N, C-alpha and C positions, 0 to 999 in steps of 0.2 A: 941437046937438043929437045923437042918438047917429047917425041916419042921415048928418047933415055929416061926423062925425068918419070914419064909414067911407068915404065919397065920397072925402074928404081923403088916407085911407091908401091906398084903391085909387089914385087918381091917382099919389100918391107911389111905390108900387110901379110903376104903368106908367112914369114916368119914368127910375126905376133901370133897368128892362129895357130901356127904349129907349136909355139910355146904353151900357148892356152891350153890347147888340147893334151899336151904332153903332162901339163901341171895338173890337171883335174882328169887323167886319163882314168877309167873306168875299167873292172874286169867284166866285162860284159856277160862272158859265158863261163870260163872253166879256170881264169886265170885269179890267182889269191894273192892279194897284196900283203905285205911283209907285217905292216902294224896288224892285220887280221890274225896271221899265223903268231904272233908273239901274244896277244891277247888270250887266243884260243888255248895257247900251252900254260897261261898265267890261270886260267879258268879253274884249271885243276887243282891249284895251291892257294887261291886267292877267294875268300868268301863273297866279296864284292869289290869292283874295281873304282867304285864312288870314293869320294871324302868320307863319306858315311862308315864305311868299311864293314857292315854285315847287312844280312838278308832279313827282311820282317817275317816272323813266323807263318803268316798265312799264305806267303807264295814261295818257302822253301823248297819244296817239292816241284813247282813249276820251274823255278830258275834252273835246278839242278837237272831237268829233264830237258830245257832247252839248251844247256851247256854240254848236254850229251849227244846232241845234234852235229854233225859235221859242218853244215853249212852257220852255226851261230854260235855266238859269245855275248852274254849279257855284261854291260858295262856299269850301268847303274838302275837302281828300282825302287819304288816306294809303294806298298800293298794298298794305300790310302789311309788317313789318320784324322782324327777329331782330337783337335788342340785348342786349348784357351791358354792365351800369354798376354803378357802385360808389354807393351811396346814404351819404352822412353822417347819421349819427345818426337814421337813419330817414325821411329826408325824401324828398317825394315827387319823380318825376322831372322836374317843371318847375323845380325849384331846387336848387343845392347837391349836384348830380350829376355825377361822372365817368364819360364815355362811353367805355367800353374796346372795344367792338365795336358798330357797327351795318350793317345789310345790309337792302336791299328784295329781295335775292334769295337763294338757297340758300347757305350757307357752308360752306368747306372746316373740315371736322371737325379736321384737325391745327392748322390756323391757328388755330380759336378756342381751342383747348386751349392754344397757346402763350401766347396772350393772357390766358386765364383764370391760368395758372399764375404770373402775375406776383403774384397773390395780393393783390390790393388787399381792403381790409375792406368787408365788408357787400355783397358781390357779389351781384347778381342776374342771370339769365338770363331774357328774355321773348321770346315771340312775339305780336305783334299784328297782327289780320287787318285786311284792307281794311274803310274807310270812306269814306264819300263823303256829302256833304250837298250836296242840289240844290234850289235855290228854284224852284217850280213856278210857271206863270202860273194856274193854277186847279185846283178840286178834280179835274177829268176828267185833267189831265196828272198830278197827284200818284198817281190810280190806276192811270195806265198804267206809271209808274215802280215803282210796288207790286209790279204783276204780273210786270216783269222781273226786280226783285230776289227776289221770292219761286220764279219758275222757275229761277234761279240758284242756289237754296240760301241764300239770305241771309234766314234765317228772323227775325232780330232787328229787321228793318226796320220803318219807319213814318213817318207823318206827324206834324209840329208846325206847330200853327195860332198864329200869332204876332199881333202889334198891326198894324192897319191892313189887314189882309188877307193878310199874308204867310203862304204855307205852303212850309215847306220840308221835303222828304222824304231821310230818312236810310237810306243803305244800309249796313247791318252785319253782321259776321260774327259768330259766337259763339264758335270755337274757339281761344281765346286759352291762352296758356301763360305760367306765372311761378314759377320754381324758384330759391331760395335756394342759393348756391353757398358762400358763406363770412360769417363773423361777425368781431367784433372779434380774435378769436383767431387765424384763418387759414381755410382750408379747411374745408368741412364733407363734403365728397363725395370719392370716389376719381375718379381719370383715367378709369376705364372707366364711371364713371357721367355722367362730363362727356360723353365720345363719346356713350353711349346718349342723354342729353337734347339733344345738338344734332342727332343723328340725328332724333329726335322734332320737334324745331323745323323742321328740313329738310323732314319729311314734312307738316307742317301748312301751311308756303309752298307746297309742290306743290299741295296741294289748295286753297289759296288761291288761285292762279294759275289752277286750272282751273274753279273758280267765276267768278272774274274774267273770264276767256274766253265762258263761258257767260251772263253778265249782257251782255258787251258785244254777242254776236249777239243777245239778245233786244232791246237798245237799238236798234241797226242795223235790226231788223226794224220798229220803230216807225214809221222814216222810209219803208220800202217799203211799209207799209199804208197810210200816208199818202197816198202815190203813186198806189196802187191804188183808195183811196176816191175820189180826186179823178177819176180817169180814169171811174170808173163814172157819176160825175155829169156 
């Protein structure tokens, strides 16, 4: 009958909805998913869970502190970097590139100019800002991390909700820079322009470091606030 068909259809929709919710179930309060627990244990024995495998010197203390908090475990990070590379036939940076210069701090303009004057084909100068991925124990922890990121000026930050209740918060800057310096025929810009663009990248790196310091202070306040709340109770 028509009523039977409607009832069966309703049950099917409920089954699909139930499956969907269980698949993407999130530990909203105190539940801790297995993936978080495993990664939390690994944090004490592994420098960095990303393919890079290590932590940039400018943020080592920050990463260590975050991993010391019960609610968080970092999975990958980059403190920010200035790079000059030569792309082969427009390839991405992941493959087919010659790294000419890379630094996680400001660079000496004269040194950068000398490296660029080697005149490799298809050279690009880039500044890539701070990025950090933190797996959070629950939604509340993710919200706290978001507050820290926004207070520091990392406006492009946000949470990603994955399978099995995984909640990963990405702290991201937005002030990147990418400038072509040469093509197949040689340099496209003057030495004065190269100096200018290196100074611009250095300026962005300094601003990046100031934001990291603000973020670090905000994250350290999480621990102080936690202790204060415990003392109140």
